C-alpha positions as a printed Julia matrix, in Angstrom:
356×3 Matrix{Float64}:
  29.08   -3.89   -9.87
  31.97   -3.73   -7.87
  33.34   -6.73   -5.64
  32.52   -9.67   -8.28
  33.82  -10.86  -11.43
  33.27  -10.28  -14.77
  31.23  -13.48  -15.38
  29.26  -14.41  -12.32
  27.38  -17.63  -12.78
  24.26  -18.25  -10.54
  23.2   -21.85   -9.55
  20.84  -23.78   -7.85
  18.06  -26.27   -7.4
  14.59  -25.06   -9.04
  13.04  -22.64   -6.71
  16.11  -21.9    -5.6
  16.21  -17.93   -6.31
  18.27  -18.01   -9.28
  15.67  -16.08  -11.67
  14.9   -13.51   -9.08
  18.61  -12.66   -8.34
  18.54  -11.85  -12.13
  14.99   -9.45  -11.51
  16.68   -7.87   -8.3
  19.75   -6.73  -10.65
  17.17   -5.18  -13.47
  15.31   -3.52  -10.74
  18.35   -1.06  -10.3
  17.87    0.09  -14.12
  15.46    2.44  -14.12
  14.28    5.52  -11.79
  11.13    4.59  -12.55
  10.45    1.54   -9.9
   7.31    0.49   -9.78
   7.02    0.4   -13.64
  10.38   -1.53  -13.68
   8.94   -3.76  -11.07
   5.75   -4.36  -13.34
   7.68   -5.18  -16.26
   9.59   -7.82  -15.05
   6.85   -9.89  -13.6
   5.11   -9.12  -17.16
   8.0   -10.58  -18.76
   8.01  -13.65  -16.33
   4.32  -13.68  -17.39
   5.09  -14.02  -21.07
   7.59  -16.6   -20.82
   5.52  -18.87  -18.66
   2.67  -18.39  -21.76
   0.32  -16.64  -19.98
   0.34  -14.05  -22.5
  -1.82  -16.16  -24.74
  -3.91  -17.45  -21.89
  -7.63  -15.87  -21.42
  -6.97  -14.95  -17.89
  -3.66  -12.36  -17.96
  -2.59  -11.47  -14.25
  -3.85   -8.12  -13.57
  -0.89   -4.98  -13.28
  -1.84   -5.16   -9.83
  -1.32   -8.68   -9.3
   2.43   -8.49  -11.13
   3.64   -5.61   -8.33
   1.44   -7.87   -5.83
   3.44  -10.95   -6.63
   6.58   -9.39   -6.92
   6.75   -9.01   -2.51
   7.07  -11.51   -0.22
   3.6   -13.04   -0.2
   3.13  -13.79    3.67
   2.68  -10.77    5.33
   0.32   -7.74    4.66
   2.75   -5.13    4.66
   5.12   -5.78    1.98
   8.45   -4.9     1.5
  11.61   -5.12   -1.35
  14.37   -3.13   -0.99
  17.87   -4.0    -3.42
  21.38   -2.16   -2.34
  24.32   -2.82   -4.69
  27.77   -0.85   -4.88
  28.48    0.57   -8.01
  31.81    1.5    -9.47
  30.13    4.44  -11.46
  27.43    5.58   -8.95
  29.05    4.5    -5.82
  26.0     2.66   -3.32
  22.93    2.4    -4.99
  19.33    1.5    -3.11
  16.13    0.84   -4.71
  12.91   -0.37   -2.14
   9.51   -0.29   -2.59
   7.41   -1.0     0.99
   2.97   -1.48    0.9
   0.01   -1.87    2.63
  -2.52   -3.67    1.17
  -6.24   -3.38    2.44
  -9.58   -3.86    0.89
 -12.11   -0.4     0.3
 -14.57    1.33   -2.38
 -13.7     3.83   -4.86
 -16.24    6.39   -6.06
 -17.48    5.46   -9.88
 -17.2     8.99  -10.96
 -13.71    9.06  -10.02
 -13.32    6.16  -12.88
 -12.89    5.88  -16.59
 -14.99    3.62  -18.17
 -12.47    0.96  -18.58
 -11.69    1.08  -15.18
 -15.51    0.93  -14.36
 -15.69   -2.48  -16.09
 -12.69   -3.93  -14.42
 -14.06   -3.0   -11.26
 -17.37   -5.42  -11.66
 -15.23   -8.0   -12.21
 -12.91   -7.49   -9.71
 -14.77   -6.13   -6.7
 -16.1    -8.91   -3.77
 -19.91   -9.37   -3.19
 -19.53   -6.14   -0.7
 -18.01   -3.93   -3.17
 -14.78   -4.36   -2.12
 -11.17   -4.0    -3.81
  -8.12   -4.4    -3.07
  -5.95   -1.73   -2.52
  -2.13   -0.82   -1.96
  -0.41    2.49    0.17
   2.56    2.69    0.04
   6.1     4.74   -0.83
   9.09    3.8    -3.22
  12.92    5.05   -3.45
  15.6     4.97   -5.38
  19.08    6.2    -4.87
  21.86    5.71   -7.68
  23.56    9.01   -7.95
  20.97   10.86   -6.87
  17.59   10.04   -4.92
  14.27   10.08   -5.9
  11.27    8.92   -3.54
   7.42    9.32   -3.97
   4.47    7.91   -2.07
   2.09    5.94   -4.24
  -1.38    4.65   -4.65
  -2.59    1.83   -6.53
  -5.8    -0.5    -7.0
  -6.72   -3.34   -8.79
  -8.87   -1.33  -11.7
  -5.52    1.37  -12.47
  -2.93   -0.27  -15.36
  -0.33    1.56  -13.37
   0.37    2.83   -9.98
  -0.06    6.59   -9.3
   1.9     9.03   -6.97
  -0.44   10.95   -4.19
  -1.24   14.44   -4.47
  -2.0    13.95   -8.26
  -5.55   12.5    -9.53
  -4.85    9.13   -8.61
  -7.42    7.28  -10.91
  -6.87   10.22  -14.02
  -6.9     8.13  -17.38
  -3.32    7.91  -18.64
  -1.95    9.29  -16.17
   1.55    8.36  -15.75
   5.18    8.49  -13.31
   6.5    11.55  -12.85
   9.8    10.59  -13.73
  12.0     7.94  -15.95
  15.58    8.44  -15.58
  17.44    5.52  -16.68
  20.67    5.08  -14.4
  22.61    2.15  -15.7
  22.65    0.23  -19.21
  20.87   -3.72  -17.84
  19.86   -5.83  -20.87
  17.38   -9.13  -19.3
  17.95  -11.97  -21.82
  15.6   -15.23  -21.04
  15.76  -18.29  -23.11
  12.38  -17.42  -24.3
  13.95  -14.08  -26.22
  15.51  -16.64  -29.21
  11.74  -17.14  -30.26
  10.89  -13.84  -30.32
  13.81  -11.61  -31.48
  13.24   -8.88  -28.92
  17.15   -8.32  -28.65
  17.97   -9.1   -31.97
  18.93   -5.92  -33.37
  18.37   -5.39  -37.2
  22.0    -2.83  -36.56
  24.14   -5.44  -35.12
  26.85   -5.22  -37.33
  26.86   -1.96  -37.47
  28.37   -1.2   -33.89
  30.98   -3.78  -34.36
  34.34   -3.37  -35.89
  35.61   -5.69  -38.4
  37.72   -8.08  -36.48
  34.79   -8.9   -34.15
  31.94   -9.45  -37.28
  35.24  -12.0   -38.54
  34.73  -13.85  -34.77
  31.36  -13.66  -34.68
  31.07  -15.09  -38.27
  33.43  -17.76  -37.3
  31.15  -18.86  -34.61
  28.41  -19.05  -36.39
  29.84  -21.33  -38.93
  29.79  -23.85  -36.28
  26.41  -24.27  -37.18
  26.39  -23.85  -40.36
  29.89  -23.89  -42.92
  28.24  -21.95  -45.72
  27.85  -18.78  -43.59
  29.46  -15.74  -44.65
  28.42  -13.31  -42.59
  25.67  -11.55  -41.13
  23.75   -8.32  -42.94
  21.16   -5.28  -42.66
  17.9    -5.95  -44.72
  14.33   -5.54  -45.32
  11.99   -8.18  -44.54
   8.23   -7.57  -44.76
   8.95   -3.54  -44.84
  11.04   -3.77  -41.36
  14.91   -4.05  -40.52
  15.68   -7.63  -39.84
  18.75   -9.03  -39.53
  19.71  -11.83  -42.48
  22.31  -14.75  -42.71
  24.21  -14.62  -45.57
  25.15  -17.93  -47.18
  27.91  -18.73  -49.91
  25.22  -20.93  -52.19
  22.1   -19.03  -51.48
  22.62  -15.48  -50.43
  20.57  -13.87  -47.73
  18.52  -16.14  -45.49
  15.89  -15.08  -42.66
  17.44  -15.71  -38.88
  14.09  -17.76  -38.52
  15.05  -20.27  -41.13
  17.94  -21.57  -38.89
  18.05  -23.32  -35.24
  17.86  -22.39  -31.65
  22.0   -22.58  -31.45
  22.7   -19.61  -34.36
  19.33  -17.66  -32.66
  20.94  -17.68  -29.31
  24.38  -16.68  -30.55
  22.91  -13.43  -32.83
  20.86  -12.91  -29.42
  23.63  -12.32  -27.3
  25.69  -10.89  -29.75
  23.27   -8.18  -29.92
  22.91   -7.45  -26.26
  26.53   -7.75  -25.57
  27.06   -4.77  -28.41
  23.99   -3.06  -26.63
  25.46   -3.11  -23.6
  28.9    -1.37  -24.22
  29.86   -0.59  -20.32
  26.89   -1.88  -18.7
  25.27   -4.92  -17.33
  24.07   -8.2   -19.09
  21.99  -11.01  -17.48
  20.99  -14.17  -18.99
  19.13  -16.75  -17.61
  19.37  -20.61  -18.27
  22.69  -19.34  -20.63
  22.83  -23.14  -21.98
  19.32  -23.11  -23.57
  19.96  -23.46  -27.32
  22.98  -24.3   -27.35
  24.8   -28.14  -27.64
  26.83  -29.27  -25.2
  30.01  -29.53  -27.79
  29.66  -25.84  -28.87
  29.71  -24.59  -25.16
  33.3   -23.82  -25.05
  33.31  -21.97  -28.36
  30.45  -20.14  -27.24
  32.06  -19.05  -23.83
  35.78  -18.5   -25.07
  33.65  -16.0   -28.13
  31.68  -14.26  -24.6
  34.71  -14.16  -22.56
  36.64  -12.42  -25.4
  33.59  -10.05  -26.3
  32.86   -9.01  -22.68
  35.96   -7.87  -22.09
  36.31   -6.23  -25.54
  33.13   -4.19  -24.47
  33.85   -3.69  -21.12
  30.3    -5.95  -20.15
  29.84   -7.38  -16.95
  27.65  -10.63  -17.12
  25.17  -12.31  -14.31
  23.87  -15.9   -16.04
  21.73  -18.52  -14.34
  22.8   -22.24  -15.38
  22.16  -25.9   -14.45
  24.58  -27.33  -17.06
  28.11  -28.84  -15.61
  29.23  -28.64  -19.39
  28.39  -24.66  -19.16
  29.93  -24.34  -16.28
  33.03  -25.57  -17.09
  33.42  -24.48  -20.59
  32.9   -20.77  -18.88
  35.75  -21.25  -16.21
  37.99  -23.04  -19.02
  36.86  -20.14  -21.32
  38.29  -17.69  -19.09
  42.02  -16.29  -18.94
  42.41  -15.16  -15.54
  40.46  -16.97  -13.07
  39.88  -14.19  -11.16
  37.48  -12.85  -14.04
  34.65  -15.91  -13.17
  32.46  -16.23  -10.04
  29.28  -19.05   -9.24
  27.27  -18.31   -6.51
  24.94  -21.42   -5.34
  22.05  -20.84   -4.03
  20.68  -23.5    -1.26
  17.18  -22.82    0.35
  16.94  -24.25    3.79
  14.36  -23.55    6.24
  12.03  -20.83    4.52
  15.92  -18.94    3.69
  18.27  -18.74    0.97
  22.07  -19.31    1.87
  25.06  -18.5    -0.78
  28.15  -20.26   -1.46
  30.64  -18.26   -3.09
  33.47  -20.1    -5.14
  36.44  -18.09   -7.08
  37.14  -19.24  -10.51
  40.19  -21.01   -9.52
  38.55  -22.85   -6.99
  36.08  -24.07   -9.38
  38.83  -25.36  -11.49
  40.53  -27.17   -8.84
  37.16  -28.78   -7.94
  36.9   -30.25  -11.24
  40.25  -30.9   -12.34
  42.13  -32.34   -9.4
  38.92  -33.3    -7.09
  36.78  -34.58   -9.71
  33.87  -32.71   -8.15
  31.52  -30.4    -9.25
  29.39  -27.29   -7.71
  25.99  -28.23   -8.79
């Protein structure tokens, strides 16, 4: 994305919208705008542990809660400038009403959900709307969504047909989101991580991992429980599963997998410092600064840590490569203050101040 640094730090108090900024950027990742919005909300639910609770959100609510909640008319629009695609604009607009649907229009599964969702008068919530996606080319459709459906359906089709799918799913950008939860799930960790790295990059990564255990001599691809897996090679005990190590090593491998995968793309990191001890932050920041430069990856990250900000700024060879954006919530609005890398360094080194 143009007009920004290679490393972009987003800071602010809790509930100021830091994670929402990362989620907004994710909306630019696919022409299948509605499915993308629901998947973003689904990941948020999983991070909160709601996926193991009895009462999970319906897909309808996942989309609904992505909008500002005050108005009956719901609207989201995201606009950005891309060096590759020019102006990119993604938008969703919808109106919420209550209504009835005919039983014969529902699948058996939808009938069961209807019984649990409807009010005493038999009505359920419905959303009529439209979405647009313009990144290089323009797509747009009117859609219909109600509480019993698993996914929104475009108008002019059988909106209650079981298994009906959205008409297209063209990816416009390469965008990867890394949550604090991902170091435990292994969702991003790639068994083919080393295959995408040059020999010199492998050496740098191994040196970084040796901060956590000096016996580490490399990373290998192997088979665990009949499936490809990333294994750590130890000088005294051979190959060891990543699960045997602590959060810091898992975080490094997760970030390395994401950087290699996102060549020429965008990496979003929520709570960058999670899992990394403050004494290791500078080495991790230096590695990430070099790796993102080599693989041409632009980074947006959130943090609550002044030590993390100091490490990220110190790791940059050129201060113009890094910016910070502080979000402040005031009277129902969010205000943004931008700090360039040189300004952050000056405030810290010369004035003894920080930007948190």
